[in-house]
N, C-alpha and C positions, 0 to 999 in steps of 0.2 A: 503493499500500500504506501500509496506516495502521501507524506507528510503534508497534512490541508493548511499549516503554515508558510508552505513552498513558496504557492504564488503570492504571499504577502510579501516574500522576504524579495521576491525577484519583480516584484512591482516598486517596494523603495528604492533598491538598489538600480535598476533600469531608470528609472525617474532621476536620481540623481547624477548617474553616469551621464543619463544625454543631456541633462544642465550642463554640466562640466563638458561637455564636446562643444556644444552650441556655444559656450562663452569661449574656447580654443578656437573655433571657426571665425567668431567675429572679432578676435583680436588677430589673428594672421590675415583676415582680410581687411583689418585696418594695414597693416605694414605691406598688403600687396598696392592698395591705394594712397598710401601716402609715401611709399617707398623713405618710411622713418629710417631702416638701416642703410638705404644708398646700395653703394657699392662693395659693403662687406657680406651683402647676400646672395642668394642666389635666387630669381623671382622665380624659376620656374619650380623649383623645390619648395617654396611658400606656397605656390599657387597647386602644386601637388597634396601637401600638408591640408591646405584649406578644404581642399576637395573631400580628402579623405576625412577630416573633422566632421564635416557639414553631412557626410553623406554616413558615418558611423553614428552619429546623432539622432539621423532619421530611422537608423535601424533600430537604434535603442528605444526610439518613442514608440516603433512598430510593437517590439516585445512588451513595453510597459500598456501599451493599449490590450493587449491579447491575454497576458496576465490578468486586466482586470476583470477581464469577461469568465477566466475559469478562478479563480479566486472564490472559493466558498463562501466567502466572508462577504464581500463586495457583491457578487453574483451579478454584474453589470452586462446588461446584452448589449449586441452590436448599434443599436441605434443609441442608448446611454452612453455608450463610449464614442460616437459618431457624430451625433447629431447633438449641438448646442440646446442644453434645456431640458432635454429629455431625461433629464433624473432629478429625481427629490433629493439626493444627497447632496449638498453643497450646489446647488446649479452654476450659480456664480463664477465662483474658480472655475468649476469643472467645465463652465463652456471654454471661460479663457485658455484652458489648456487645449481644448478641442480646436477651437480659432488660432493658435500658435501652431499647432499640429497641420493643419494647412497652411501656413506662411511656409514653414518650414519646407511642405512639397513644394509649393512654387519657387520658393528661391531655388532649392537644388535642379527644380525642373528647368530654370531659366540658366544654370550653369550649363545643363546638357547642353540647351539651345543657345549659348550666348552668341554663335557665329551669325544665328539665323534671325536673330532678335533684333527691333531696332533699337541700336545703342542707349536711346535715352527711356526706351520702356524697359531694357534691361536693367539698368540702374537703378530706376526707382525700384522693380521688382527686388531686387536685391538689397535694397538698404531697409527692405522689411525684414533683415536677419535681425535690425537694433528692436523692432518690435519685438520680433518672435521672443528674444532674450529677456524684453521686461514682461512680458504674456506669461512666461514660463517661471518669473520670479514674483507674481502674483499667483499663480497658480500653485506653486512650490511652498509660499507662503500661508494660503489660508487654506488649502487641503491635507498638507502632509501630516502623517500620526507621530511625527518627531520632532514639530518644530519646536516643543520644549527643550528638547536635550542639548546639551552644551556641544555636542559634535555637528549637530545639524546646523546651531548657529555659527558656527565657524566654517561650516561649510558654505554657510548663504552668504556670510559677509565677505569671504573671499571671492566668491563666485559674483555675487554685486557690485564689490569692490574693483573687478578685473571690468567688468563690464561697462562700470561709470568712467573709469580711467581708459579704456579703449575711445568712448565716447568723445571723453575731453581732447583726447591725441587726434582725435580726427577733426575736431572743431579748429584745432590750434593750427594743425597742418593744412585746414583747406583754408582759415583765415591765410597763413603763410603763403602757400603757395597757389591759393585760389582756385584749390581744385583744376588743379593742372593737366588731371587723368581725367578729368569732368568729359570729354571727347577725344575718340580714336586719333591721333597723330597725324594719319592722314586722312582725317574728315578735311574736306575742303570748305574755305570761307573765303567770300569776295571781300576782299580790302579796297580803302581807298587811296591813290597815291595821295600823298598831304603834299610832300614835296620833293625836288629833284634839286641836289647840289653838286658843286664841284668841290671835292674834298681833298685831290692831288690830282696830277696830269694825269687823263686817262681811267680817272677812279670816280664814279658818281655815287653821293650818299643819297640814301630813300629812306623817307619816311611813309609809313603805312600805318594805317588806321579804320575801324569799322566804323562803319554809319552811325552819326550821334556821337562818336566817339565813345562805344558801350567799350566795356571793359575787356582785355582780352585774355587767352589762358596765360598761364604763370610761366617763366622760363628760367634757366639757371646758366650762367656762363658755361659758353662750350655748345652752347643749342644753334640751332639752324632753321632755316626754313625753306622748304621747297616751295618754289613759282613756277606757277603753269601757265606757261605763255601761250597766249593767242597764236604764235607759229607751229604750236602744238609739242615744243619742247617745253621738260622740266629739268631744272637748274635748282641746286643747294646752295644757299649763302648763311654763312655766319650773321648772327646778331650780335651788333658791336655797339648796342645802346644802353640803358641803365634798367637792370632787371626790376627795380621798383617801382619803376614806369608802367602801369598798367594799360595807359589807353595807347601809346603805339610802338611799333617793332621800327627799328633802325637797322639796315644792312647799308654795304660798299660792296659795289658791284665795279669791277676792274673789266675794261673794254680789252681782252685778249688778240693779241696777234693770231692766232690760230682757231679765232672761233668758230664754232661750228653751226651758229646762230643765236646763242644763247644771251651772252653778255653785247652781243651785234645790236640786236633787237633792242634790249632795254634801253643801250646809249642813245639807240636812232629814233624809239617808238615813245618811248614811256616818259608822259606827261603828265604834272600836277592835275588831280580831277580825275584821272581815269581810274577804273578798277579794274582788279587785277584776283586773279584765282590762287587762294595759296593755301599751303596744308603744313602743319607743325605746330609746334616747335619741336625738334625730337633731340636727342643728346646721345652723342660716342663719344664725347672729349671732357666730359664733366672733370669739374677739378676736384682730386681728392687732398683729404688734410693731409699737411704735411708741414715738418718744421722749417722747411727751408724750401724755396722753389727757383728755379731757372727756366725762362722764358725765353724760347729763340724764336725769333718771326722772320719772314722773308716775304716781303713784298705785299700783296694783301693777305697773306695769312696772320698778318695782324689784328684782323677782324675779333677773331674768337678771343685771343689773347689779351686785347684790351678790354673786354668785358672781366674777364678776370683778373687782372689787375685793381681794375677800379672798383671790384667786390671786396677785396682782401682788406682785412683791419690794419689799421695805422703801424701795430706793433709785429706784424708780419714780415720776416726777413724775405728777400725776395730779389730777383736781378732780371733784363731785362736786356736780349741783344737782339738789336731790331737791324737787318742788313735790308740794302736793297741799290738799284743802280743806281740810282741818286735823289737827294731828297725831295726833288720835286714832285718824284712820281710815290714817295712812300707817306699813306695815308694815316694822318693823323701825329707824325712823328714830331712836327715841331710843339705840339700840345703836351706829349707825352713827356718829352723832354725839359717842357718849363714846367710842369706839374711835380714830374719826380726825375730832379736833376741830378740823384744821387746810384740810385740803381736802375738808370736808364742809359743805355751806350745804342746811340744810331748811327751805324758804321755804312755811310753811302760811298758808293764805288767810286765815284767822280770827285768824291773830296778827301780819299786816303790813298796813299799811296802804298802803304801796307798791306798785307794778303789777313784777312779774319782769321785767326788762328784759334778754330774752336777748341781744340785738343787742353789749351792754355787755356781755354774760359769755363770748359765742364771742370777742368783739374783745380779752380781757383775756389772753386764753390765747395758745401759740403757736401761727405758722400753718404747722405740721406737726403739730398736737395731731390725732390722730383724735378723731371724736367717735361716740358713741355712745348712741345715745337710743331709748327704748320708754313710750310708755304713750298717752295718747287720742291719735285720730286730729289734732287740733286741733295741739297739742304739737309731735308730730312733724313736720307741715306747716311749722311757725312754725320750727323748729332748721333743717328741711332747704334751707328759702329763705335762711340766713344762712350755711352750709357749703358750702364745692365740694361735688361728687358723690360725686368719689374718696376723699373724707375722711369721707363720712358715710354711718354704717351704723345701719341701722334694726330694728324687729323687732316685725313687725304679726301679732296675733292674730282681728282683724277686718279684712274685706278691705274695700278700697278700691273705689268707685264708681268704675270706669273707661269714659272714654267711647268707643265703639267702632262701628265701618261696620255694619250691616246684614249677620247673618250668612250666608254662603256655603255651599253644599257644598262639602268639600274631600276628596279622595281620598288615603288614609295608604297609603302604600308602607311594610311593615314588611319589614327588612331581613333579619332572623335568621330569623324563620319564613317569609317568602318568600310572603306573602298581602298581598292589597289589599283595604281597608276603605273603601267608600263613606260619608263621615259627612256624613246631611242636615245643614242647616241647623239645627234645632230640636234638635240633640242635639248632646251636649257629645263630644269625642274619647276620653275615656276611655270614658264609656260605651259609644260604638262597640266598642271594641276589646274592653271587657269581655264583652259581647253575642255576639262573635266567638271567644270562648273564648282570646284572647290575654293570654301571661304580664305583666298590670299589677296593679298596687295603687292603691287609692286612699283616703281616710280622711277630709279635711273637706270637701273637693267645692266648695271655695269659694274655693281660689287664696290658704290660706295658710299652710299645714302643710308643702307639700313633698313630703309622701309620694308622687306619683304623678311627678317627674320622669324624662324621658324623654329619650335623646339625641339631636337633630335630624342626621340625614345629609346633608339636601337639602333646598331649598324654604327659605320664607321665614316661620318663624313668628309670628302677630300676639300679643305679651303682653300678658294679660288679669288675672295674677294678682300677686299683692302678696307674694311671698316674697322676692324682692332687686330689685335695680336694672335697668331692662331691659339695657342693655350689659352687664352682668355674664353676666346670660345669654346676650347674642349670642356673647359670647368664649369661655363656655365650651360653647356650642352646644348649650343644654338646654331643654326647654320644661314647663311643668306643663299638660298636656292636660284637667285636670278644666273648667278655665275657658278657657284659651288655645286659639286657633286656628288659620290659617294666611292668610298676605296672597297665599300663590300657588296657585294650581288642585291642587296634588300636592305631600304633603308625606311625606316620607322618614324614616323614624324606627327606630331601631335596639332594635328587639323583635319 
């Protein structure tokens, strides 16, 4: 015979465990939505844990409902366990618990359908998890048979305290970053060109705003925008203004000699009052905390580094080496030199007979200094050869030619969509996924912007992009399928 008290114990245990799992899921959701831990964590790992906790909470709630119906003392019917106010036993608190169950089902369902739901609707539905935890707390506080015990009070205080902390962190992070994750980074918006100015020979400074000067998504130094030009081209440009200014974006565009139509179109056609499609901001060049920084910029590569420098606290130790052909072509050179005469060194080739000795410059700093470099490929290659990879940070907008073996067909298994796509040797993984109607986004298609980032579940990717260091991509388990392939016959992607 089964102990008649068994289901009473199962009911109590499953309820407490479900409550704890829901709280943990909300906490991990906060880390995902605010990126409080930023680069020291793996977004994919957090996402998996968030899903696991939410799914496990739903399983435990289901066990809780079943045990209520099997408990010989409570003898809940299916209607009483699933329909609000169908029971005479504490009808309001029980109804709150039933409502929390349905909200939890909706939240978990929205997670499974995330790629197919409108972004705003998914966000609205997913935020019901906060209400779910609140309802569960009220349900537990008024229906639990152990409410008066010390251990129950300790558990309740801990879980409610953690939930409250999570909401506070979300509110503070939302106020600071303005909900920068509220929209997908590749969601297009129409911005008005407020001004076009000359900031150096061949360089135009462009200010963009939303109609009626509404607040724009927040960004951090190192971020870039993607401009969707009327001639069909998409080009990425670093933000170089003040991240605290939420009503406009500032970029600077160099008219390159070998322009394929992007910078040439902007210099020849873009005028104040025009409207242009923009997506972003995105950031693959974020500044990490460090005791000291060495910034190396070449030409227009100063744009992301300018924003980094201006965001540093007054006590921060840093140096800037800014190289270019001539001072007249070096955007913001005179302004930076005047504002920071100590740490800024401007090296204009037409003013200096001496060669810029990068090895000496790098050796002058602390061995703990983080090095950020943006500019011509020759400059970045030279600096990277002098700095350990763990301290080197590069930003590229032109793809590096990378040696690779002859392309082989690869079978891509899509975990979320439960589909398989055979990618032939002559086709990119991104194109194959798009042609099969899978929810992926692409922009530059040359492996520099990072728009098409996907999570690798299994298999070994063959990285051919220029977004970040290969070791970092392997650590984060990500791939940029616009150019990268696989070194294994099968690649499992989280799409």
